[in-house]
VMD Tcl script that draws the C-alpha trace (Angstrom):
set ca {
  {-7.04 -6.35 -7.52}
  {-5.23 -6.02 -10.77}
  {-2.28 -8.36 -11.02}
  {1.02 -6.67 -11.70}
  {3.08 -7.83 -14.68}
  {6.20 -7.58 -12.51}
  {7.25 -9.48 -9.41}
  {8.93 -8.00 -6.34}
  {10.71 -11.30 -5.85}
  {11.83 -12.28 -9.36}
  {13.68 -9.95 -11.69}
  {14.35 -11.02 -15.25}
  {16.80 -9.09 -17.42}
  {17.23 -9.99 -21.07}
  {19.80 -8.34 -23.28}
  {18.90 -8.46 -26.96}
  {21.96 -9.13 -29.09}
  {19.95 -9.33 -32.28}
  {20.21 -5.84 -33.70}
  {20.77 -6.32 -37.43}
  {23.70 -4.90 -39.33}
  {22.80 -3.24 -42.63}
  {23.50 -5.75 -45.40}
  {24.70 -4.86 -48.85}
  {21.94 -5.45 -51.40}
  {23.05 -7.95 -54.02}
  {19.73 -8.06 -55.88}
  {19.31 -4.38 -56.68}
  {20.28 -2.93 -60.09}
  {20.70 0.80 -60.63}
  {19.73 2.47 -63.90}
  {21.76 5.61 -64.54}
  {19.40 7.81 -66.54}
  {20.59 10.78 -68.60}
  {17.35 12.11 -70.10}
  {16.95 14.44 -67.12}
  {18.00 15.02 -63.55}
  {16.17 12.70 -61.20}
  {16.57 12.07 -57.49}
  {17.36 8.51 -56.47}
  {14.26 6.38 -56.33}
  {13.09 2.78 -56.47}
  {10.70 1.38 -59.07}
  {8.82 -1.85 -58.50}
  {7.05 -2.02 -61.85}
  {7.37 -0.62 -65.36}
  {4.20 1.43 -64.84}
  {6.06 3.49 -62.24}
  {8.86 4.17 -64.74}
  {6.27 5.58 -67.15}
  {5.48 8.28 -64.61}
  {9.01 9.69 -65.05}
  {9.98 8.69 -68.60}
  {7.93 8.57 -71.79}
  {7.71 5.26 -73.61}
  {9.86 6.69 -76.40}
  {12.84 7.32 -74.12}
  {15.82 5.01 -73.81}
  {15.23 4.90 -70.08}
  {11.78 3.41 -70.52}
  {13.05 0.88 -73.07}
  {15.91 -0.17 -70.81}
  {13.60 -0.49 -67.82}
  {11.26 -2.59 -69.96}
  {14.09 -5.00 -70.67}
  {15.00 -5.11 -66.99}
  {11.47 -5.77 -65.75}
  {10.77 -8.16 -68.62}
  {12.97 -11.04 -67.48}
  {12.04 -14.21 -65.64}
  {12.40 -14.33 -62.74}
  {11.42 -10.68 -62.55}
  {13.47 -8.19 -60.60}
  {11.67 -6.97 -57.50}
  {13.08 -3.47 -57.67}
  {14.99 -1.20 -60.04}
  {16.81 1.77 -58.57}
  {17.15 4.86 -60.75}
  {19.20 8.02 -60.59}
  {19.17 10.69 -63.26}
  {21.71 13.25 -64.36}
  {21.05 15.37 -67.45}
  {23.70 14.50 -70.03}
  {24.04 14.80 -73.81}
  {26.62 12.56 -75.46}
  {29.08 14.48 -77.62}
  {28.16 17.78 -75.97}
  {28.66 17.34 -72.25}
  {31.89 16.24 -70.59}
  {31.81 12.47 -70.08}
  {33.23 12.90 -66.59}
  {29.75 14.04 -65.57}
  {28.68 10.39 -65.40}
  {31.21 9.13 -62.84}
  {30.82 12.41 -60.98}
  {27.10 11.77 -60.67}
  {27.74 8.27 -59.35}
  {30.26 9.58 -56.84}
  {27.62 11.95 -55.53}
  {25.02 9.17 -55.42}
  {27.03 6.65 -53.39}
  {27.54 9.20 -50.63}
  {23.89 8.75 -49.68}
  {22.58 5.73 -51.61}
  {25.04 2.89 -52.03}
  {22.90 -0.17 -51.38}
  {22.79 -1.37 -54.97}
  {25.03 -3.87 -56.74}
  {24.50 -3.74 -60.51}
  {24.93 -0.71 -62.76}
  {23.25 -0.24 -66.13}
  {22.91 2.92 -68.20}
  {21.24 4.15 -71.35}
  {24.59 5.49 -72.59}
  {26.32 3.12 -75.04}
  {28.97 5.31 -76.67}
  {32.60 4.26 -76.38}
  {33.60 7.26 -74.28}
  {30.71 6.75 -71.87}
  {31.35 3.02 -71.55}
  {35.05 3.62 -70.81}
  {34.23 6.24 -68.20}
  {31.76 3.95 -66.44}
  {34.20 1.03 -66.64}
  {36.81 3.13 -64.90}
  {34.37 4.16 -62.19}
  {33.06 0.65 -61.55}
  {36.61 -0.67 -61.26}
  {36.85 1.23 -57.98}
  {33.72 -0.43 -56.60}
  {32.64 -3.90 -55.50}
  {29.78 -3.72 -57.98}
  {29.09 -5.04 -61.50}
  {28.44 -3.00 -64.65}
  {26.60 -4.45 -67.64}
  {26.57 -2.75 -71.05}
  {25.67 -3.50 -74.66}
  {27.69 -2.03 -77.54}
  {27.77 -2.26 -81.33}
  {31.53 -1.90 -81.42}
  {33.48 -5.17 -81.55}
  {36.75 -3.22 -81.54}
  {35.86 -1.80 -78.13}
  {35.89 -5.30 -76.63}
  {39.49 -5.73 -77.82}
  {40.40 -2.47 -76.11}
  {38.68 -3.39 -72.86}
  {39.79 -7.03 -72.78}
  {41.56 -7.99 -69.59}
  {41.15 -4.59 -67.94}
  {38.01 -4.79 -65.80}
  {37.09 -7.76 -63.66}
  {33.58 -6.54 -62.92}
  {32.25 -5.47 -66.33}
  {29.91 -7.54 -68.51}
  {30.01 -6.45 -72.17}
  {27.69 -7.72 -74.87}
  {28.02 -6.94 -78.57}
  {24.83 -6.54 -80.58}
  {24.03 -4.77 -83.84}
  {21.24 -3.04 -81.90}
  {22.83 -1.59 -78.77}
  {19.34 -0.70 -77.62}
  {18.51 -4.39 -77.44}
  {20.04 -4.10 -73.97}
  {21.24 -7.69 -73.98}
  {23.86 -7.33 -71.23}
  {21.42 -5.34 -69.17}
  {18.85 -8.11 -69.57}
  {21.43 -10.60 -68.30}
  {21.93 -8.42 -65.24}
  {18.17 -8.42 -64.69}
  {18.07 -12.20 -65.09}
  {20.61 -12.70 -62.32}
  {19.67 -9.92 -59.91}
  {16.70 -11.61 -58.16}
  {18.43 -14.98 -57.84}
  {20.68 -16.34 -55.12}
  {24.35 -15.81 -55.94}
  {25.94 -19.19 -56.47}
  {22.76 -20.80 -57.83}
  {23.25 -19.83 -61.49}
  {25.72 -18.88 -64.21}
  {25.26 -16.42 -67.06}
  {26.11 -18.64 -70.03}
  {23.40 -20.14 -72.23}
  {20.65 -17.96 -70.80}
  {17.73 -16.66 -72.83}
  {16.95 -12.98 -72.45}
  {13.35 -12.11 -73.15}
  {12.90 -9.64 -75.98}
  {16.41 -9.97 -77.46}
  {17.02 -11.55 -80.86}
  {20.23 -13.00 -82.20}
  {22.88 -10.43 -83.05}
  {23.64 -10.02 -86.75}
  {27.23 -11.16 -86.46}
  {29.22 -13.61 -88.55}
  {30.69 -16.73 -86.97}
  {34.11 -15.10 -87.13}
  {32.79 -12.01 -85.36}
  {31.10 -14.12 -82.69}
  {34.35 -15.98 -82.09}
  {36.21 -12.67 -81.80}
  {33.69 -11.35 -79.30}
  {33.99 -14.48 -77.14}
  {37.81 -14.45 -77.41}
  {37.72 -10.87 -76.09}
  {35.82 -12.02 -72.97}
  {32.63 -10.35 -74.16}
  {29.38 -12.00 -75.12}
  {26.49 -11.73 -77.54}
  {23.11 -13.29 -78.26}
  {23.38 -16.25 -80.62}
  {21.06 -18.81 -82.18}
  {22.35 -22.18 -81.03}
  {20.33 -25.22 -82.12}
  {17.21 -23.09 -82.34}
  {17.74 -21.46 -78.96}
  {18.46 -17.76 -78.55}
  {21.10 -17.85 -75.84}
  {23.88 -15.84 -74.27}
  {27.19 -16.96 -75.77}
  {29.52 -16.51 -72.78}
  {29.43 -15.95 -69.03}
  {32.74 -14.13 -68.65}
  {33.45 -10.61 -67.51}
  {35.64 -8.56 -69.83}
  {38.57 -9.11 -67.44}
  {38.55 -12.82 -68.23}
  {37.07 -14.37 -65.10}
  {33.60 -15.86 -65.08}
  {31.10 -13.32 -63.83}
  {29.56 -15.70 -61.29}
  {33.00 -16.05 -59.67}
  {33.27 -12.26 -59.39}
  {29.80 -12.19 -57.83}
  {30.82 -14.84 -55.31}
  {33.99 -12.92 -54.47}
  {32.14 -9.66 -53.78}
  {29.34 -11.46 -51.95}
  {31.71 -13.22 -49.56}
  {33.73 -10.06 -48.95}
  {30.62 -8.10 -48.00}
  {28.99 -10.80 -45.91}
  {32.18 -11.57 -43.97}
  {32.60 -7.88 -43.16}
  {28.98 -7.69 -42.01}
  {29.09 -10.93 -40.02}
  {32.28 -10.13 -38.16}
  {31.21 -6.56 -37.48}
  {27.88 -7.77 -36.12}
  {29.72 -10.05 -33.71}
  {31.93 -7.16 -32.58}
  {28.96 -4.81 -32.21}
  {26.47 -7.05 -30.43}
  {28.48 -8.71 -27.67}
  {29.92 -7.01 -24.60}
  {33.42 -8.18 -25.37}
  {35.40 -10.59 -27.44}
  {38.30 -11.48 -25.20}
  {41.79 -11.56 -26.68}
  {42.15 -15.24 -25.87}
  {42.10 -18.43 -27.86}
  {38.42 -18.71 -27.01}
  {37.81 -15.17 -28.28}
  {39.67 -15.87 -31.51}
  {37.52 -18.97 -31.92}
  {34.39 -16.79 -31.80}
  {35.53 -14.90 -34.90}
  {36.50 -18.11 -36.65}
  {33.08 -19.57 -35.85}
  {31.42 -16.59 -37.55}
  {33.44 -17.24 -40.70}
  {32.69 -20.96 -40.52}
  {28.97 -20.27 -40.38}
  {29.15 -17.98 -43.42}
  {31.12 -20.52 -45.46}
  {28.67 -23.29 -44.65}
  {25.88 -20.99 -45.83}
  {27.84 -20.20 -49.01}
  {28.20 -23.93 -49.63}
  {24.46 -24.45 -49.32}
  {23.74 -21.72 -51.84}
  {26.14 -23.20 -54.38}
  {29.18 -20.93 -54.10}
  {31.61 -23.38 -52.48}
  {32.42 -26.82 -53.87}
  {32.49 -30.02 -51.85}
  {35.50 -32.23 -51.20}
  {35.88 -35.97 -51.75}
  {34.01 -36.63 -48.51}
  {31.03 -34.56 -49.56}
  {31.89 -31.73 -47.16}
  {32.26 -28.00 -47.97}
  {35.74 -27.54 -49.45}
  {37.26 -24.73 -47.40}
  {39.85 -24.25 -44.69}
  {40.29 -21.49 -42.13}
  {43.66 -20.95 -40.50}
  {44.22 -18.67 -37.53}
  {46.86 -17.95 -34.89}
  {46.78 -18.74 -31.19}
  {47.26 -15.88 -28.78}
  {50.73 -17.05 -27.80}
  {51.87 -16.72 -31.42}
  {50.71 -13.12 -31.84}
  {53.20 -10.29 -31.11}
  {52.49 -8.46 -27.86}
  {52.47 -5.11 -29.64}
  {49.71 -6.36 -31.93}
  {47.73 -7.57 -28.95}
  {48.21 -4.18 -27.29}
  {46.69 -2.55 -30.38}
  {43.75 -4.99 -30.12}
  {44.21 -6.17 -33.69}
  {43.56 -9.82 -34.48}
  {45.80 -10.66 -37.46}
  {46.45 -13.54 -39.82}
  {43.04 -15.17 -40.09}
  {43.18 -16.73 -43.53}
  {40.90 -18.94 -45.53}
  {41.11 -21.05 -48.63}
  {38.02 -22.23 -50.44}
  {37.20 -23.93 -53.71}
  {34.59 -22.21 -55.87}
  {31.96 -24.60 -57.21}
  {31.69 -22.90 -60.61}
  {29.48 -24.50 -63.25}
  {29.56 -26.67 -66.35}
  {29.37 -24.58 -69.54}
  {30.87 -26.89 -72.14}
  {30.72 -30.67 -72.46}
  {33.17 -32.95 -74.26}
  {31.97 -36.47 -75.00}
  {34.14 -39.17 -76.55}
  {32.85 -42.53 -77.70}
  {33.57 -45.51 -79.90}
  {31.06 -47.29 -82.13}
  {31.64 -50.96 -82.92}
  {29.84 -53.80 -84.63}
}
mol new
graphics top color blue
foreach p $ca { graphics top sphere $p radius 0.5 }
foreach p [lrange $ca 0 end-1] q [lrange $ca 1 end] { graphics top cylinder $p $q radius 0.2 }
display resetview
């Protein structure tokens, strides 16, 4: 007699509340190609790029810079729209991106082979509407003055060879790493030499919240870690990362349980989700620690009795607020000392 895998006396029902919510990809750069139209695709190695773009193209050279960093990016997304600078309308670039994100939006960094002022401005405007980061290299120092303070999520590098793709290399350096574990200042980008800029020009670039590749004490390093808007780029990363993960975490809780009751206990379930995410963010280096060595954040939330009945009737849970201290990083050191006999 073959034993049955079920029992007539014992019934076991298990509900799986583990269905994953799609997570925003924070390690995936997108290369906007303009040599030709190309459907969205993912490259995992430079040899795959060579199947679509000749080694003489800007696309191949940019991809080489992206894949040439350490640690190496795992993937490079690519989307192509045929465009000729000075001939075609520059609005074709943001239009192409608008079409792309309708179906493929799981990428975080934007780079492009286009380095003209008009193209850079158009892409800056587009990226300002997104929780994504755009990296670009330009020859034009004056452009950094024009862009200064305008875009929180744009990394601009100035180099006498805009095809050195210095900013793009910085993007590739950060993409495979855990957000919160690194900063962009003082990093060496493989394949990029020092920009041919005077000290005065370098100082102007840095004052404009842009960066460049400099020779400092024999090291070829990135001069600054700021976005053109003035905030450090790692802070912008942390901001976007926490926004996305909190949305995903809370939605997953809403979507995978039968009900979150509108009670103090139900409110506590949402707060617990946030608490878990913040503890994780602390472990990965985003959140600082307080004087007691604990993650430095606070979550405030209302009790049911303090929420208007009309709001409860609409099933909206309001006024959950948090305050956290970003860990940041050390980028400049001041040392004072006294020598005596």
